[in-house]
Residue, then its C-alpha position, 0 to 999 in steps of 0.5 A: m440469477g443472471e446467467r452472464r459470465f464475467t471474467e475479471s478483466e471483463l469486470g474491470e470495465y464497469n467500473g462506474k466512471e464516465g456513465k459505466p455501470t457499477y458492477v462488483a464482485f462477492n463470493g462468485n456473484v456479481y452485483d450491479l451497484s449502479g443506483s447505489g450513492l454509496w458508490a458514486d463515480g465508482e468508489h466506496m469510502g476512498s478504499h474499494t473501486a468498482g470493476s473489482e472483487l470485493t470477497r477478500n476486501l470485505e473479509s474484515a468489514p464491519h458488515g457481510d453479504e447482506v448489504f448486497s441483498a438490495y441489488p440485483v445479481i447480474g451474472v457469475l464471476v469466472g476464472e481468467p484464461v490460462v495466461e493469467g494464471l501468473g497473476q492468480i498465483l501471486r494474488r494469493l501469495v501476496p507478497h507485499p503484506m509480508i515485506v512491507h513491515f520490514p522497511i517500516a521497522y527500520s525506518l523507525m528504528v533509524p531515528l531512535f537510534s539517533a536520539l539515544y546517541l544524541l542523548t548519551g554520546e554512545l557512538s554504538f547507537e549512532a552506528a546501529s542508527y546507520y546499518l539500520l538505515i542501510i537495510g532500510f535503503l536496500t529494502a525499501p525498493v523492494c517493498f515498493l515494487s512488491g507493493f506496486l505488483s500487488w496494486k496491478v495484480a489485486y486491484k487491477g491498477k485502480t486508483s483511489a485517494a488511498f493508493t495515491r497517498k500510498k504512492l507518494f509517501s513510498l516515494a518519499l520514503i525512497v527519497v528520504i532514506t537513500v538521501c540519508s544512506v549515501w550522506r552518511t556513508l560519504d560522511p561518517l562523522i555528519l551526526v557527530s560533528a554537530t555543525g549546521l549540516s548534522y541538524v539537516y541530516l537529523a531533520l531528514l531521519m525524523s522526517l522517516i517517522p511521519i512517512v512511515t506513520v502515514l504509509g502504515h496508517t494508509g495501508g491499514k485502511i486499505v487492508y481493514p476499510 
């Protein structure tokens, strides 16, 4: 085993881009994957990036550490200085997975209750849709910020197609749910009045379904590649 010692911030310099070596850490060891065709340009399967500690990510993978047996161990991963302690605490707490389910669930229920109102004419369904919309409006930005924090702390802000897609659809969710919340608050009869604008409002509500579906699927691909 090599004797070189890497902190996570030092490891992040070896991200496989612009001719840099491709290093990753797993179970405390740092591996040089520069010769692997599966890590072209420092990325693997659109979900993992070089210069990262992958133990947590690979716990649910269909393979174990035997995949590293063909590559040299060039050092060990050591803890960051004390000043990095807050980041390490946040990484262990992983608040985003605890929060993310709320806006997704609320955003799916909003169009469901709106559809039930249209099918039955029962105003209580439309009111329930509005209350869930407001809760989703309040929780979506918190979820976005927690996800951004987890991305910065756990993944060192590294980019991939999955992270880019998740950020774009998260912003789309915030925009749509904000527009619908403000619109319904200013015009409580927007859906009840059954005008042309009512269909625009309903279309925006229905767009929440594909938005949160993509968000949930992408999040799952990141956590369970």
